[in-house]
N, C-alpha and C positions, 0 to 999 in steps of 0.2 A: 394482035388479039389480046384483049385484057382478061385477066382472070376474075371471075365473079367471086365476091366475098361470100363465104359460107356462113349462114346465120343458123345457129343451133337453138334448140328448144330452150336450153338453160339461159340463153341470152334474152329471151322474151317472156319467160315464165314469171308468174307472180311469186314474190318472196314472202308475202304476208297472207296467212290463212289461219283457220281455226279447225280443230278436229272436234266433231260432235258424235254422239251416239245416235243411231238410226231411229230410236224410239221417241226422241224429243218431238214436240209439236212444231208446226210451222211458225207459230208465234214465238216460241222459244228460239228457234233458228234465226229469225229476223232480229230478235233482241241481241243474241250473241254476235251476229254480223255487225250490228250497229255499234255495240260496245267495242269490238275488236277492229272496227273500221275496215272490214273485208267484204269482198263481193262474191267470195266462194267459200263453201264449207266442205271439208273432207269428212265423209261419213266413215266412222271407224269400223273395222272388221268385227263381226260378232264372235268369231272363233278363228283358229289358225287356218281352216279350210275355206274361209270366206274371202271376199275381195273388198277392197276399199271402194267407196262410192264418192260422188261429188254432187253437190247441189249449188247452183248459181242463183244469186238473187234475181237474175233475169228469168230463171225458170219459174220462180215463185210469182213474179210479176206477170208473166205470160199466162199463167194459170189463174190469175186474178184472186189468189188466196188472200192477198192483202186487203181486198174489199171485205171479205168475211171477218178478218181480224179487226178492221176498223169498225165494222158494225158491232162486233162483240164488245170492243172497248167503249163505244158510245153508250151501249146499254149498261155497262158496268158503271160508267160515270153518272148516268141519270138515276141509278138506284141509290147512290150515296146521299 
């Protein structure tokens, strides 16, 4: 009988991430994720009694916020 190898969370977790404040916009979050080349953002605690949060770029894509941001960017470009 062979022993199964134990795979720990630390062995598969991402090592690159960015910490952001919860009040930033989705557009700002996407820009930070692009600049830092990360797919997850840790949302900082507001106070000592609060908890950390996480937002994945997949979450944003699933909610289709990127479409709103793209439309807004197009409008800004056509105004120039």
